[in-house]
C-alpha positions in Angstrom: -92.1 173.2 155.8 -88.4 172.4 156.1 -86.5 174.4 158.6 -83.5 176.3 157.4 -80.4 175.2 159.5 -79.6 178.9 160.1 -82.8 180.8 160.8 -84.2 182.7 163.8 -87.6 181.2 164.8 -90.3 182.7 167.0 -92.1 180.2 169.2 -95.8 181.1 169.8 -98.9 179.5 171.3 -102.7 180.0 170.8 -104.5 180.9 174.0 -108.2 180.4 174.4 -110.1 182.2 177.2 -113.4 180.7 178.4 -116.2 182.8 179.8 -118.4 181.5 182.6 -122.1 180.6 181.9 -125.1 179.6 184.0 -124.8 176.3 185.8 -125.4 173.3 183.6 -124.4 175.1 180.4 -121.1 174.7 178.5 -118.6 177.5 178.7 -118.6 180.1 176.0 -115.3 180.3 174.2 -113.8 183.7 173.6 -111.8 184.6 170.4 -108.3 183.0 170.5 -105.2 185.2 171.0 -101.6 184.7 169.8 -98.9 185.0 172.4 -95.1 185.0 171.7 -93.4 182.8 174.3 -89.6 183.0 173.2 -87.2 183.3 170.3 -84.2 181.0 169.5 -81.7 180.6 166.6 -80.9 177.2 165.0 -77.4 177.4 163.6 -76.2 173.9 162.5 -73.2 173.6 160.1 -74.3 171.0 157.7 -72.1 172.1 154.8 -69.0 170.0 154.2 -65.7 171.5 153.1 -64.3 171.5 149.6 -60.9 169.8 149.1 -58.6 168.9 146.3 -55.1 167.6 145.9 -52.9 170.1 144.1 -49.7 168.2 144.1 -48.7 165.7 142.8 -50.8 165.9 139.7 -52.6 163.0 138.0 -50.2 160.7 136.1 -47.0 162.2 137.7 -43.8 160.1 138.0 -42.5 160.5 141.6 -39.2 159.7 143.2 -37.6 160.0 146.6 -39.6 162.1 149.0 -42.9 163.4 147.7 -44.5 166.5 149.1 -48.3 166.2 149.0 -50.2 169.5 148.9 -54.0 170.2 149.2 -56.3 173.1 148.9 -59.3 173.1 151.3 -62.0 175.7 152.0 -65.1 175.8 154.1 -67.9 178.3 154.9 -66.8 178.2 158.6 -63.3 176.9 159.3 -61.0 174.0 158.3 -59.9 171.9 161.3 -57.4 169.6 159.5 -56.6 168.0 156.3 -55.5 164.3 156.2 -53.4 162.8 153.4 -53.7 159.1 152.3 -51.8 156.6 150.2 -54.6 154.2 149.4 -56.2 153.6 152.8 -53.0 154.4 154.7 -52.8 157.7 156.6 -49.6 159.5 155.6 -50.0 162.6 157.7 -52.2 165.4 158.9 -51.9 169.2 158.7 -54.0 171.8 160.7 -52.8 175.0 159.0 -52.7 176.2 155.4 -50.9 175.5 153.2 -51.8 171.9 153.9 -48.9 169.5 153.2 -47.5 166.1 154.1 -44.4 164.2 153.1 -44.3 160.6 151.8 -41.1 158.7 151.1 -41.4 156.4 148.1 -39.4 153.6 149.8 -42.3 153.1 152.3 -44.5 151.8 149.5 -42.1 150.6 146.8 -42.2 151.4 143.1 -45.3 151.1 141.0 -48.8 152.6 140.9 -49.8 154.8 143.9 -53.1 156.4 144.7 -53.2 159.6 146.8 -56.2 161.4 148.3 -57.0 164.0 150.9 -59.8 164.4 153.4 -60.8 167.8 154.8 -62.6 168.2 158.2 -64.2 171.4 159.3 -64.7 172.5 162.9 -68.2 171.0 163.0 -66.9 167.6 162.0 -68.1 167.7 158.4 -65.8 165.8 156.0 -65.1 165.8 152.3 -62.7 163.7 150.3 -60.7 164.8 147.3 -60.8 163.1 143.9 -58.0 160.4 143.9 -54.8 161.2 142.1 -53.0 158.3 140.4 -49.2 158.6 140.2 -46.3 156.2 139.6 -43.4 155.7 142.0 -40.2 155.2 140.0 -37.3 155.7 142.4 -34.1 154.2 140.9 -33.1 151.1 142.9 -36.4 150.8 144.7 -38.2 147.5 144.2 -41.8 147.0 143.1 -43.9 143.9 143.8 -43.8 141.5 141.0 -47.1 139.5 140.8 -45.6 136.8 138.6 -42.6 136.2 140.8 -44.4 136.7 144.1 -41.7 138.9 145.5 -40.3 142.5 145.4 -38.1 143.0 142.3 -35.9 145.6 140.7 -36.2 145.1 136.9 -33.8 147.7 135.5 -30.1 147.3 136.1 -29.2 149.6 139.0 -26.5 150.3 141.5 -28.6 148.4 144.0 -32.0 147.1 144.9 -34.0 148.1 148.0 -37.2 146.3 149.1 -38.4 149.6 150.8 -41.5 149.0 152.8 -42.8 146.0 150.8 -41.5 143.4 153.4 -42.4 145.3 156.5 -44.1 143.0 159.0 -44.5 139.2 159.0 -47.3 137.0 157.7 -50.9 137.8 156.7 -52.7 140.2 158.8 -49.6 141.5 160.5 -48.6 144.4 158.3 -46.7 142.6 155.6 -47.9 143.3 152.1 -48.2 140.4 149.6 -47.2 137.7 152.1 -45.2 135.5 152.1 -43.0 137.5 149.7 -41.1 134.4 148.6 -40.7 133.3 145.0 -43.9 131.6 143.7 -45.1 131.7 147.4 -42.9 128.7 147.9 -42.1 129.2 151.5 -44.6 130.5 154.1 -43.7 132.2 157.3 -43.9 130.3 160.6 -46.2 131.5 163.3 -47.1 134.8 161.8 -47.8 137.6 164.2 -47.5 141.3 164.7 -44.1 143.0 164.0 -43.7 143.6 167.8 -44.6 140.0 168.7 -42.7 137.8 166.2 -39.3 138.1 164.5 -39.7 140.3 161.5 -37.4 140.7 158.5 -38.6 144.2 157.4 -36.2 145.3 154.7 -33.5 143.9 152.3 -31.0 146.0 150.4 -28.3 144.8 148.0 -25.8 147.5 146.7 -22.4 148.1 145.2 -19.8 150.6 146.1 -19.6 151.9 142.5 -21.4 151.2 139.2 -24.2 148.8 138.6 -24.8 145.3 139.8 -22.5 143.1 137.8 -21.4 139.5 138.0 -18.1 139.2 139.8 -18.7 142.3 142.0 -18.7 142.1 145.7 -22.0 143.6 147.0 -23.1 144.6 150.4 -26.3 143.2 151.9 -28.2 145.1 154.5 -31.1 143.7 156.5 -33.3 145.7 158.8 -35.0 143.3 161.3 -37.1 143.3 164.4 -36.0 140.9 167.2 -38.6 140.6 170.0 -36.8 137.8 171.8 -33.1 138.2 171.5 -30.9 135.4 170.1 -32.6 135.4 166.7 -30.5 134.6 163.7 -30.6 135.8 160.1 -29.6 133.3 157.4 -28.8 134.7 153.9 -29.1 132.7 150.7 -28.6 133.6 147.0 -29.9 132.1 143.8 -28.5 132.8 140.3 -31.9 132.3 138.5 -34.9 133.8 140.3 -37.3 132.0 137.9 -36.0 128.6 139.1 -34.0 129.2 142.2 -31.4 126.9 143.6 -30.5 128.5 147.0 -26.9 128.7 148.0 -26.1 129.4 151.7 -24.1 132.6 152.2 -23.8 133.3 155.9 -25.6 133.6 159.3 -25.7 136.7 161.4 -26.6 136.3 165.1 -28.4 138.9 167.2 -27.5 139.2 170.9 -30.2 141.6 171.9 -33.8 142.5 171.3 -35.1 145.4 169.3 -34.5 146.9 165.8 -31.2 145.9 164.1 -29.5 146.9 160.9 -27.4 143.9 159.9 -24.9 143.6 157.1 -22.9 141.0 155.1 -21.2 140.8 151.7 -20.8 138.3 148.9 -19.6 138.2 145.3 -22.4 138.1 142.6 -22.2 135.0 140.5 -23.0 135.0 136.8 -26.7 134.8 135.8 -29.9 136.6 136.4 -32.2 138.0 137.3 -30.9 136.8 140.7 -32.5 136.5 144.1 -31.5 137.1 147.6 -33.4 135.4 150.5 -33.3 136.3 154.1 -34.6 134.0 156.8 -35.0 135.6 160.3 -35.6 132.7 162.7 -36.0 131.9 166.3 -34.5 128.5 167.1 -33.8 125.7 164.6 -30.9 125.5 162.2 -30.2 127.2 158.9 -32.5 126.2 156.0 -33.6 128.2 153.0 -37.2 127.3 153.8 -37.2 126.7 157.6 -39.8 124.3 159.0 -38.0 123.5 162.3 -37.7 126.9 163.9 -40.2 128.1 166.4 -40.9 131.1 164.2 -39.4 132.4 161.0 -39.9 135.2 158.5 -38.9 134.3 154.9 -38.5 137.1 152.4 -37.0 137.3 148.9 -35.6 140.2 146.8 -35.1 139.9 143.0 -32.7 142.1 141.0 -31.1 142.3 137.6 -27.4 141.5 137.3 -25.2 142.5 134.3 -22.2 140.8 132.7 -19.9 143.7 131.8 -16.2 142.7 131.9 -14.0 144.2 134.6 -11.5 146.5 132.9 -10.4 148.7 135.9 -7.6 147.6 138.2 -7.8 148.1 141.9 -6.3 151.0 143.8 -4.0 150.3 146.7 -2.0 152.2 149.3 0.4 151.5 152.1 -1.1 153.1 155.3 1.8 152.3 157.6 4.7 152.8 158.1 5.1 156.3 156.8 7.9 157.4 154.4 11.2 158.0 156.1 10.4 155.8 159.2 13.2 154.0 161.0 12.2 150.4 161.6 13.6 148.1 164.3 12.7 144.6 165.5 9.0 143.6 164.7 7.0 146.1 162.7 3.4 146.1 161.5 2.7 146.9 157.8 -0.8 148.1 157.0 -2.3 148.2 153.4 -5.7 149.0 152.0 -7.1 148.2 148.5 -10.4 148.9 146.8 -11.9 147.7 143.5 -15.1 148.3 141.6 -15.6 144.5 141.5 -13.6 142.7 144.2 -10.0 142.6 145.5 -8.5 139.1 145.4 -5.4 139.7 147.4 -2.7 142.3 148.3 1.0 141.4 148.3 3.5 143.4 150.4 7.2 143.7 149.2 10.4 145.0 150.5 12.3 145.7 147.3 11.6 142.6 145.2 11.2 140.3 148.3 7.6 139.2 149.0 6.9 139.7 152.7 3.4 138.3 152.8 -0.1 138.4 151.5 -3.3 140.1 152.8 -7.0 140.3 151.8 -8.5 143.6 150.6 -7.1 145.3 153.7 -5.3 144.3 156.8 -1.9 144.1 158.6 1.2 142.1 158.3 3.9 141.6 160.9 7.5 142.0 159.6 10.5 141.0 161.7 13.1 143.4 160.4 15.9 141.5 162.2 15.7 138.9 159.4 17.2 141.4 157.0 20.4 143.5 157.1 20.4 147.1 158.2 19.9 149.6 155.5 17.4 151.4 153.2 14.4 149.5 151.8 11.6 150.3 149.4 8.2 149.0 150.6 5.3 148.5 148.1 1.9 146.9 148.0 0.5 145.2 144.9 -3.3 144.6 144.7 -5.0 142.1 142.4 -8.7 141.9 141.6 -10.7 138.8 140.6 -10.1 139.5 136.9 -6.3 139.4 137.4 -5.8 143.2 137.0 -3.2 144.7 139.4 -1.8 148.0 140.5 1.1 149.0 142.7 1.1 151.5 145.6 3.3 154.5 145.8 6.7 153.3 147.1 7.6 154.1 150.7 11.3 154.5 151.7 12.2 153.2 155.1 15.4 152.4 157.0 16.0 149.2 158.9 18.3 150.0 161.8 18.5 147.1 164.3 20.9 146.9 167.1 22.8 143.6 167.0 25.6 144.4 169.5 25.0 143.5 173.2 26.3 145.8 176.0 29.6 145.2 177.8 29.1 144.7 181.5 31.2 143.9 184.5 31.0 144.2 188.3 33.6 146.6 189.6 32.8 146.3 193.3 33.0 144.2 195.4 35.9 142.1 194.2 35.9 138.4 194.1 36.5 136.8 197.6 35.3 139.8 199.6 33.5 139.0 202.9 30.6 140.9 204.4 28.6 140.8 207.6 26.3 143.8 207.2 25.6 145.6 203.9 27.0 145.1 200.5 27.5 147.9 198.0 27.5 146.7 194.4 28.8 148.8 191.5 28.6 147.9 187.8 30.4 149.2 184.7 28.2 148.9 181.6 28.6 150.4 178.1 26.9 149.9 174.7 27.4 151.2 171.1 24.0 152.8 171.5 22.7 153.1 175.1 22.5 151.0 178.2 18.9 151.1 179.3 19.0 149.1 182.5 21.2 146.9 184.8 19.7 144.3 187.0 21.6 142.8 189.9 21.4 139.2 191.0 22.6 137.2 194.1 22.7 133.5 193.3 20.2 134.2 190.5 17.7 136.1 192.7 17.1 139.7 191.7 18.4 142.4 194.0 16.8 145.2 192.0 17.3 147.3 188.8 19.1 150.6 188.1 18.4 152.6 184.9 20.8 155.5 185.4 24.6 155.4 185.4 26.5 154.8 187.6 24.7 151.5 188.0 24.6 150.7 191.7 22.7 148.9 194.4 23.0 148.1 198.2 21.7 145.0 199.9 21.7 143.8 203.5 23.3 140.4 204.4 21.2 140.0 207.5 18.5 137.9 205.8 21.0 135.5 204.2 22.6 132.6 206.0 26.4 132.6 206.1 28.2 131.1 203.2 29.5 131.7 199.6 27.4 133.6 197.1 27.7 134.7 193.5 27.0 138.2 192.3 26.0 138.8 188.6 24.7 141.8 186.6 22.5 141.7 183.5 22.7 144.8 181.2 20.1 145.6 178.5 20.2 148.0 175.6 16.5 147.4 174.9 17.1 144.7 172.4 20.2 142.8 173.4 21.3 141.5 176.8 24.7 140.7 178.4 25.5 139.1 181.7 28.7 139.9 183.7 31.2 137.4 184.9 30.2 136.2 188.4 31.9 137.6 191.5 32.1 135.3 194.5 31.5 136.9 197.9 31.2 135.6 201.5 28.4 136.4 203.9 29.4 136.0 207.6 26.4 135.4 209.8 26.8 137.4 213.1 
């Protein structure tokens, strides 16, 4: 008879008592008696919990961050509920309501299967019915079996590989290796993401609007560098179906660890287009590197439109500010933005071109090349389609000092003779302000005075006897003037 897992049992034994007989005869058995020895309770929990996923529901379209919810019950107590995407553990919760968060970027767009496992305090486990949903986050790539790489099919503001490139090589965390078009370029020396250089994520995006030919786009690459000194080479191809790779740039890494690298380039015409990143250790740039000691190659495919550029750039003069008085050399700063790309920025004083910048930057202007007076400064920005716009004008005044000071030595007089100390006095004036007077004896500085009356004293004891020339140099901060020399005699004791 089977034993109920939860039933109190009485353990008993049959006792037989023998009675003695005459010698040579077998003992005579008495009637058996039933004796209760002990009682115990068998209380094994063999009943698994019941669990079901309540959110998301079957067939749902999910975007962004998805909150998974589960209902779990048990005849004793629930210890925890685990949430899975396929066979990957997403999270665990020990208290009701049981929830876990999943970010769609970690798995990319496309079909996703969620499930939950419930465990009771006795270790019994039950698994929910799988729930099939579709991840459809705008701008998030899905793996394209035909291309062999992550791809964003709809035209979006950008394309993000999400978690599809995480890791490097087969058996080292990377899904669908090698993630290059038509599996054309395998990774070199694949290994774990902490042991070998790993290009884990590629993102291409615009500052506004969708990906269009002629637009400057930003490229972000999240990489793992276990060695330091790794390099990321970037390439583009106008036709993903038959790529011809064009070198874009190389970004060098100076340290180990996780890095978020960035670059930019202008999208050519054509599409769907492809971006390739090659994170290598050693070797030189190559779209399919076979000379590096290790390399992770990954591609990202995205749609590119061909809408015409009809919006001119916007531009502003950042410095100087309106009403500023400018003297000598000044720095002019401008900034321009465009939904496609800024070709150049021209800076003007009135109708005179002062110089040309890129999308933003600074230009030095020597205001002494123009006459004093009022000027109107503007910046004109042009985009790659030839559209232009002009900044708000800024009124400034150029006020350079072109007149040097007037300076003369008033004491001592020429021909004076000294055998101890010499007191030198200078008269200096300027149409603005004298800032300093420097005294010289035979061209050697005796010191500088910045406050009128301009004076100095020096001892003759360290000079040999003879004739000397005293001069003074006055400065107004821009212009300089030197006095007429005064001849003096030093008499050695």
